[in-house]
C-alpha positions as CSV (number, residue, x, y, z in Angstrom):
1,X,-31.8,-9.2,-18.9
2,X,-31.8,-11.7,-21.3
3,X,-33.3,-14.8,-20.0
4,X,-30.2,-17.2,-20.9
5,X,-26.7,-16.2,-20.1
6,X,-23.5,-18.3,-19.8
7,X,-23.3,-17.4,-16.0
8,X,-19.6,-17.3,-15.1
9,X,-18.6,-17.0,-11.6
10,X,-16.1,-14.2,-12.4
11,X,-16.7,-11.8,-9.2
12,X,-18.1,-11.7,-5.9
13,X,-20.8,-9.4,-4.7
14,X,-21.2,-7.6,-7.3
15,X,-19.0,-6.9,-10.0
16,X,-20.7,-4.9,-12.4
17,X,-23.9,-6.6,-13.2
18,X,-26.4,-4.1,-12.6
19,X,-26.8,-0.7,-13.9
20,X,-23.3,0.1,-12.4
21,X,-22.2,-0.1,-15.6
22,X,-18.6,-1.2,-16.8
23,X,-18.0,-3.2,-19.8
24,X,-20.6,-6.1,-18.2
25,X,-23.4,-2.9,-18.6
26,X,-24.5,-3.5,-22.3
27,X,-24.6,-7.5,-22.5
28,X,-26.9,-7.5,-19.3
29,X,-29.3,-4.7,-20.5
30,X,-29.7,-6.9,-24.0
31,X,-27.3,-5.1,-25.6
32,X,-24.3,-7.6,-27.6
33,X,-21.2,-7.2,-25.7
34,X,-18.2,-5.3,-27.4
35,X,-16.1,-6.9,-29.5
36,X,-17.7,-10.3,-29.7
37,X,-17.1,-11.2,-25.9
38,X,-19.4,-14.0,-25.0
39,X,-22.4,-13.2,-23.2
40,X,-21.5,-13.6,-19.5
41,X,-23.8,-13.0,-16.2
42,X,-21.7,-12.3,-12.9
43,X,-22.9,-13.9,-10.3
44,X,-22.1,-13.1,-6.6
45,X,-20.8,-15.1,-4.2
46,X,-22.6,-15.8,-1.4
47,X,-22.2,-13.6,1.5
48,X,-20.9,-16.2,4.2
49,X,-17.8,-17.2,1.7
50,X,-17.2,-13.7,0.9
51,X,-17.2,-12.7,4.6
52,X,-14.7,-15.2,5.4
53,X,-12.2,-14.0,2.7
54,X,-12.6,-10.1,3.6
55,X,-12.2,-11.1,7.4
56,X,-8.6,-13.3,6.6
57,X,-7.5,-9.9,4.3
58,X,-8.2,-8.0,7.0
59,X,-7.0,-9.6,9.8
60,X,-3.3,-10.3,7.6
61,X,-3.1,-6.6,6.7
62,X,-3.4,-5.5,10.3
63,X,-0.8,-8.1,11.8
64,X,1.3,-7.3,8.8
65,X,1.3,-3.4,8.9
66,X,1.5,-3.8,13.1
67,X,4.9,-5.5,12.2
68,X,6.2,-3.1,9.4
69,X,5.2,-0.1,11.8
70,X,7.4,-1.6,14.7
71,X,10.3,-2.1,12.7
72,X,10.1,1.2,10.3
73,X,10.7,3.1,13.5
74,X,13.2,1.0,14.7
75,X,15.6,-0.3,12.4
76,X,17.0,2.9,10.9
77,X,18.2,4.1,14.2
78,X,19.1,0.7,15.2
79,X,21.7,0.7,11.9
80,X,22.8,4.0,12.8
81,X,23.8,3.3,16.5
82,X,25.8,0.3,14.9
83,X,27.7,2.4,12.5
84,X,25.9,2.8,9.5
85,X,25.9,6.3,7.8
86,X,22.9,8.1,6.6
87,X,23.8,7.3,2.8
88,X,23.9,3.2,3.5
89,X,20.8,3.3,5.7
90,X,18.9,5.3,2.8
91,X,20.9,2.5,0.1
92,X,19.5,0.3,2.1
93,X,16.0,1.4,2.3
94,X,16.0,1.7,-1.5
95,X,16.9,-1.9,-1.9
96,X,13.9,-3.0,0.3
97,X,11.6,-0.6,-1.8
98,X,13.1,-1.9,-5.0
99,X,12.8,-5.4,-4.2
100,X,9.1,-4.3,-2.8
101,X,8.3,-3.2,-6.4
102,X,9.4,-6.2,-8.2
103,X,7.6,-8.3,-5.8
104,X,4.4,-6.3,-6.5
105,X,4.6,-6.8,-9.7
106,X,4.8,-10.5,-10.5
107,X,2.6,-10.9,-7.6
108,X,-0.1,-8.7,-9.8
109,X,0.8,-10.0,-13.4
110,X,1.0,-13.9,-11.9
111,X,-1.1,-14.4,-9.3
112,X,-4.1,-15.1,-11.0
113,X,-2.3,-18.1,-12.6
114,X,0.1,-19.3,-9.7
115,X,-2.8,-18.9,-7.3
116,X,-3.8,-15.9,-4.8
117,X,-3.6,-18.3,-2.1
118,X,-0.5,-19.9,-2.4
119,X,1.5,-16.6,-3.1
120,X,0.6,-14.9,-0.1
121,X,1.3,-17.7,2.1
122,X,4.8,-17.6,0.4
123,X,5.1,-13.7,0.7
124,X,4.2,-14.4,4.3
125,X,7.1,-16.7,5.0
126,X,9.1,-14.5,3.7
127,X,8.2,-11.9,5.7
128,X,9.1,-14.1,8.6
129,X,12.2,-15.2,7.3
130,X,13.5,-11.3,6.8
131,X,12.6,-10.7,10.3
132,X,15.2,-13.4,11.8
133,X,18.0,-12.1,9.8
134,X,17.2,-8.6,10.8
135,X,17.7,-9.8,14.3
136,X,20.3,-12.0,14.2
137,X,22.7,-9.8,12.1
138,X,23.9,-6.7,11.3
139,X,26.2,-7.5,8.7
140,X,26.2,-5.8,5.3
141,X,25.8,-8.5,3.3
142,X,22.8,-10.7,5.1
143,X,21.0,-6.9,5.3
144,X,21.1,-6.6,1.7
145,X,20.1,-10.0,1.3
146,X,16.7,-9.2,3.7
147,X,16.0,-6.2,1.7
148,X,16.4,-7.5,-1.9
149,X,14.0,-10.0,-0.8
150,X,11.7,-7.1,0.1
151,X,10.7,-8.7,3.5
152,X,10.2,-5.5,5.4
153,X,9.0,-1.9,5.0
154,X,10.9,1.2,5.8
155,X,7.8,3.0,5.0
156,X,5.6,1.6,7.9
157,X,3.0,0.7,5.2
158,X,2.7,-1.8,2.9
159,X,5.1,-2.4,-0.1
160,X,5.3,-5.9,-1.7
161,X,3.5,-8.2,-3.3
162,X,0.7,-8.7,-0.9
163,X,-1.2,-5.5,-1.3
164,X,-1.9,-6.0,-5.0
165,X,-3.3,-9.5,-4.2
166,X,-5.6,-8.1,-1.3
167,X,-6.9,-5.4,-3.4
168,X,-8.3,-7.9,-6.2
169,X,-9.5,-10.5,-3.6
170,X,-11.2,-7.8,-1.1
171,X,-13.0,-6.2,-4.9
172,X,-14.5,-9.7,-5.1
173,X,-16.2,-9.3,-1.7
174,X,-18.0,-6.3,-2.3
175,X,-20.4,-4.6,-4.7
176,X,-19.3,-2.0,-7.1
177,X,-20.9,1.1,-5.1
178,X,-19.6,0.1,-1.9
179,X,-16.0,-0.6,-3.1
180,X,-14.5,2.5,-1.8
181,X,-15.9,2.3,1.7
182,X,-14.6,-1.2,1.6
183,X,-11.1,0.5,0.8
184,X,-11.4,2.7,3.0
185,X,-12.1,0.4,5.9
186,X,-9.0,-1.8,4.9
187,X,-6.8,1.4,4.7
188,X,-8.0,2.3,8.4
189,X,-7.4,-0.9,10.2
190,X,-3.8,-1.2,7.9
191,X,-3.1,2.4,9.5
192,X,-4.5,2.0,13.0
193,X,-2.2,-1.4,12.9
194,X,0.8,0.6,11.6
195,X,0.0,3.2,14.4
196,X,-0.1,0.6,17.2
197,X,3.2,-0.5,15.9
198,X,5.0,2.5,16.0
199,X,3.7,3.0,19.5
200,X,5.3,-0.5,20.1
201,X,8.4,0.5,19.0
202,X,8.6,3.4,21.5
203,X,8.5,1.0,24.3
204,X,11.5,-0.7,23.0
205,X,13.9,1.7,25.4
206,X,11.6,0.4,28.2
207,X,12.8,-3.1,27.8
208,X,15.8,-1.9,27.7
209,X,15.6,-0.4,31.1
210,X,13.9,-3.4,32.6
211,X,16.9,-5.7,32.6
212,X,17.2,-6.7,28.8
213,X,19.6,-4.3,27.4
214,X,19.8,-2.2,24.4
215,X,20.7,-4.7,22.2
216,X,18.5,-7.3,23.3
217,X,15.2,-5.3,23.0
218,X,16.0,-4.5,19.5
219,X,16.0,-8.2,18.7
220,X,13.3,-9.0,20.9
221,X,11.2,-6.8,18.8
222,X,12.8,-7.8,15.7
223,X,11.8,-11.6,16.6
224,X,8.2,-10.1,17.2
225,X,8.1,-9.1,13.6
226,X,9.1,-12.4,12.3
227,X,6.3,-14.2,14.5
228,X,3.8,-11.7,12.9
229,X,5.1,-13.0,9.3
230,X,4.4,-16.2,9.9
231,X,0.9,-15.5,11.7
232,X,0.3,-13.5,8.4
233,X,1.3,-16.5,6.2
234,X,-1.2,-19.1,8.7
235,X,-4.0,-16.6,8.2
236,X,-3.8,-16.7,4.6
237,X,-3.6,-19.9,4.4
238,X,-7.5,-20.2,5.6
239,X,-8.6,-18.4,2.3
240,X,-11.2,-20.4,0.5
241,X,-11.3,-21.2,-3.4
242,X,-13.4,-17.9,-4.1
243,X,-10.3,-15.8,-3.2
244,X,-8.8,-16.9,-6.9
245,X,-9.8,-16.0,-10.2
246,X,-12.1,-18.4,-11.8
247,X,-10.7,-21.0,-14.3
248,X,-13.0,-19.7,-17.0
249,X,-11.8,-16.2,-16.5
250,X,-8.0,-17.2,-16.8
251,X,-8.5,-19.7,-19.9
252,X,-10.4,-16.4,-21.9
253,X,-7.8,-14.1,-21.0
254,X,-5.9,-12.9,-24.0
255,X,-3.0,-11.6,-22.4
256,X,-0.1,-13.7,-20.3
257,X,0.2,-10.6,-18.5
258,X,-3.3,-10.1,-17.2
259,X,-3.8,-6.7,-18.7
260,X,-5.4,-6.6,-22.3
261,X,-8.5,-4.2,-22.8
262,X,-7.7,-2.2,-20.1
263,X,-3.2,-1.5,-20.3
264,X,-3.7,2.0,-22.0
265,X,-5.7,3.6,-18.9
266,X,-3.5,1.6,-16.4
267,X,-0.4,2.7,-17.9
268,X,-1.3,6.1,-17.6
269,X,-2.2,6.3,-14.0
270,X,0.6,4.0,-13.6
271,X,2.8,6.9,-14.9
272,X,0.9,9.6,-12.6
273,X,1.2,6.7,-9.7
274,X,5.1,6.7,-10.4
275,X,5.6,10.8,-10.1
276,X,3.7,10.5,-6.3
277,X,5.8,7.5,-5.3
278,X,8.7,8.9,-6.2
279,X,8.3,12.0,-3.8
280,X,6.7,10.0,-1.2
281,X,9.7,7.7,-0.9
282,X,11.9,11.0,-0.3
283,X,10.1,11.3,3.1
284,X,9.2,7.5,4.2
285,X,8.7,6.7,8.1
286,X,12.4,5.5,8.3
287,X,13.9,8.6,6.7
288,X,11.6,10.9,9.0
289,X,12.8,9.2,12.0
290,X,16.6,9.3,11.1
291,X,15.9,13.3,10.0
292,X,14.4,13.9,13.2
293,X,17.0,12.3,15.3
294,X,19.6,13.7,13.5
295,X,18.4,17.4,13.2
296,X,16.6,17.7,16.7
297,X,18.1,14.6,18.8
298,X,14.9,12.5,18.9
299,X,14.8,9.3,20.5
300,X,12.7,5.7,20.3
301,X,10.6,7.3,23.1
302,X,9.3,10.6,21.1
303,X,9.3,8.9,17.4
304,X,7.3,6.2,18.5
305,X,4.3,8.0,20.4
306,X,5.0,10.8,17.3
307,X,4.5,8.0,14.5
308,X,1.4,6.4,16.0
309,X,0.0,9.7,16.3
310,X,0.7,10.1,12.4
311,X,-1.0,7.1,11.8
312,X,-3.5,7.1,14.1
313,X,-4.4,10.6,12.2
314,X,-4.5,8.9,9.1
315,X,-6.5,6.1,10.1
316,X,-8.9,8.5,11.2
317,X,-9.2,10.5,7.6
318,X,-10.1,7.1,5.8
319,X,-13.2,7.5,7.5
320,X,-13.9,10.7,5.5
321,X,-12.9,9.2,2.1
322,X,-16.2,7.4,1.1
323,X,-18.6,10.4,2.1
324,X,-16.3,12.6,0.1
325,X,-15.7,10.1,-2.8
326,X,-19.7,10.0,-2.8
327,X,-20.2,13.8,-2.6
328,X,-17.4,15.1,-4.9
329,X,-16.5,12.3,-7.0
330,X,-13.1,9.8,-6.6
331,X,-11.2,12.0,-8.7
332,X,-12.0,15.2,-6.9
333,X,-11.5,14.0,-3.5
334,X,-8.0,12.4,-4.6
335,X,-6.8,15.5,-6.0
336,X,-8.0,18.3,-3.4
337,X,-7.2,16.7,-0.3
338,X,-4.1,16.0,-1.2
339,X,-2.8,19.4,-2.5
340,X,-3.0,20.9,1.1
341,X,-0.9,18.1,2.7
342,X,1.8,18.8,0.1
343,X,1.8,22.5,1.8
344,X,2.5,21.4,4.9
345,X,5.1,18.8,4.1
346,X,6.9,21.7,2.1
347,X,6.6,23.3,5.7
348,X,8.3,20.6,7.5
349,X,11.8,21.8,6.3
350,X,11.9,25.3,7.7
351,X,10.3,24.1,11.0
352,X,12.5,25.4,13.8
353,X,11.9,23.3,16.6
354,X,10.5,19.5,17.1
355,X,7.5,20.2,18.8
356,X,6.8,22.6,15.6
357,X,8.0,19.6,13.2
358,X,5.9,17.2,14.7
359,X,2.8,19.1,14.6
360,X,2.9,19.3,10.7
361,X,3.7,16.0,10.3
362,X,0.6,14.9,12.3
363,X,-1.3,17.4,10.7
364,X,-0.2,16.3,7.0
365,X,-1.4,13.0,8.2
366,X,-5.0,14.0,8.5
367,X,-5.3,14.8,5.0
368,X,-2.5,12.9,3.0
369,X,-3.7,9.8,2.9
370,X,-7.5,10.3,2.1
371,X,-6.3,10.1,-1.5
372,X,-5.3,6.2,-1.0
373,X,-8.9,4.1,-0.8
374,X,-10.2,6.4,-3.3
375,X,-7.3,5.8,-5.5
376,X,-7.8,2.2,-5.2
377,X,-11.2,2.6,-5.9
378,X,-10.6,4.4,-8.7
379,X,-8.3,2.0,-10.1
380,X,-10.8,-1.1,-9.8
381,X,-13.7,1.0,-11.2
382,X,-11.8,1.8,-14.2
383,X,-10.5,-2.2,-15.3
384,X,-12.4,-5.1,-16.1
385,X,-12.8,-7.6,-13.4
386,X,-10.3,-10.5,-14.2
387,X,-7.5,-7.5,-14.8
388,X,-7.8,-5.8,-11.3
389,X,-4.8,-7.9,-9.6
390,X,-2.8,-7.0,-12.7
391,X,-3.9,-3.4,-12.2
392,X,-3.2,-3.3,-8.8
393,X,0.5,-5.1,-9.2
394,X,1.3,-3.1,-11.9
395,X,0.8,0.1,-10.3
396,X,1.9,-0.8,-6.7
397,X,5.1,-2.2,-8.5
398,X,6.0,1.0,-10.2
399,X,4.9,2.9,-7.2
400,X,7.3,0.5,-5.3
401,X,10.5,0.7,-7.9
402,X,9.8,4.9,-8.4
403,X,9.7,5.0,-4.4
404,X,13.2,3.0,-4.2
405,X,15.1,5.8,-6.1
406,X,14.2,8.5,-3.1
407,X,15.8,6.8,0.2
408,X,19.4,7.0,-1.4
409,X,18.7,10.8,-2.5
410,X,17.2,11.7,1.1
411,X,20.2,10.0,2.7
412,X,22.6,11.7,0.1
413,X,21.0,15.0,1.1
414,X,21.1,14.5,5.0
415,X,24.4,13.3,5.1
416,X,25.4,16.6,3.4
417,X,23.4,19.1,5.4
418,X,21.0,19.7,2.9
419,X,18.5,18.2,5.8
420,X,15.2,20.0,4.7
421,X,15.9,18.8,0.8
422,X,13.7,15.9,0.7
423,X,10.8,17.5,2.4
424,X,11.2,20.3,-0.2
425,X,11.7,17.8,-3.3
426,X,8.8,15.6,-1.7
427,X,6.1,18.7,-1.6
428,X,7.1,20.0,-5.2
429,X,6.9,16.7,-7.0
430,X,3.4,15.4,-5.2
431,X,2.2,19.0,-6.1
432,X,3.0,18.4,-9.7
433,X,1.3,15.0,-9.8
434,X,-1.9,16.1,-8.1
435,X,-2.6,19.0,-11.1
436,X,-1.2,16.4,-13.6
437,X,-3.7,13.7,-12.4
438,X,-6.8,16.2,-12.5
439,X,-5.5,17.5,-16.2
440,X,-5.4,13.8,-17.7
441,X,-8.5,12.1,-16.0
442,X,-10.7,14.7,-15.5
443,X,-12.9,14.3,-18.7
444,X,-12.5,10.5,-18.3
445,X,-16.0,9.3,-17.7
446,X,-17.2,6.9,-14.7
447,X,-17.4,3.7,-15.4
448,X,-20.9,3.6,-14.1
449,X,-22.0,6.3,-16.6
450,X,-20.2,5.2,-20.0
451,X,-22.2,4.7,-22.7
């Protein structure tokens, strides 16, 4: 290592400052940096400060995903009970996902200039405001406004601007070789919280039987959602300054968008991720809940525990992501665990009974989310440290925008008795995405071993 370098506090706990590689490796091994870049050493943050930010990100994500799990099971059935058609429900879900995609884009591209903490607090407050709107009215104009704000999630998972910022902050708290494990833990906690939220939704009928009445019980659940949004905002308010991109990096970033050297590879990833998201939007948790209700007569008392199991199965699968990635590589883990899950998704369309359909959904959940932490880690490995929030924002926003089209298609199909069509389309598109991803990126070297 050179005796003297310009020490820039760019990335916490290990951006690629060791033999791990990436664009920093040559400079720190004594070779000149590419394209005349100033020589920098990435200095890890103190462990205590990093752990504070990591804990706050995990707590906020858990609270947010519990709320999303609660509402995603409930809200579609509430709207159907109050006279909205499947096509209208699907359109509202689509509008929400569209707004979530836009929020992700703005958050990822501008968080490094606006301030990550400030933007996270604002988005948490918007989530709380949306919960209040959902609790107080079912008038279409207000529902459209709440959906347009992207303040709730019909998928039961993150769809808005908080996710890409979380990923960027989390990347600053761990060393590169442990990043897949960190994202696995992050997604494990998020899925477990979402599962608990789905289970809590199954308790809404109990509140109704205990004297609140159906409408009051549903309203109480939505007010809990709003309170959790406020708690998320308060949690993010306690992030330290080390959660931000350092001023030195902001001043030297050549593109206002936050993407420069990694733009090409991010665009290729984004195009493929968009296909996967388009397929996933056809079978979001809210749509599946409506489909099971309309086809088999399933109610909240069944759907709540079912989605608890599917989310719990997904959460358990995250524990295998890091060991599999270490053994087989990030790309192989992403592709070859995802393909079998798509076969199970196709089979759901032909399930003749509710128990069989539920069993297929649970089995699929054991495999379908293994690509999530590996995908996040793979993206963070391929881009430079100062581009991480932008890369996460662009990929998440396109996923959100692509998935926004799908619920309307699914609602239209269900309204016209083609009830199994969403599952057939989703399974086919997702399989095509897996094969294309492998074909495009199988020859791209991992950053650690680039020359």
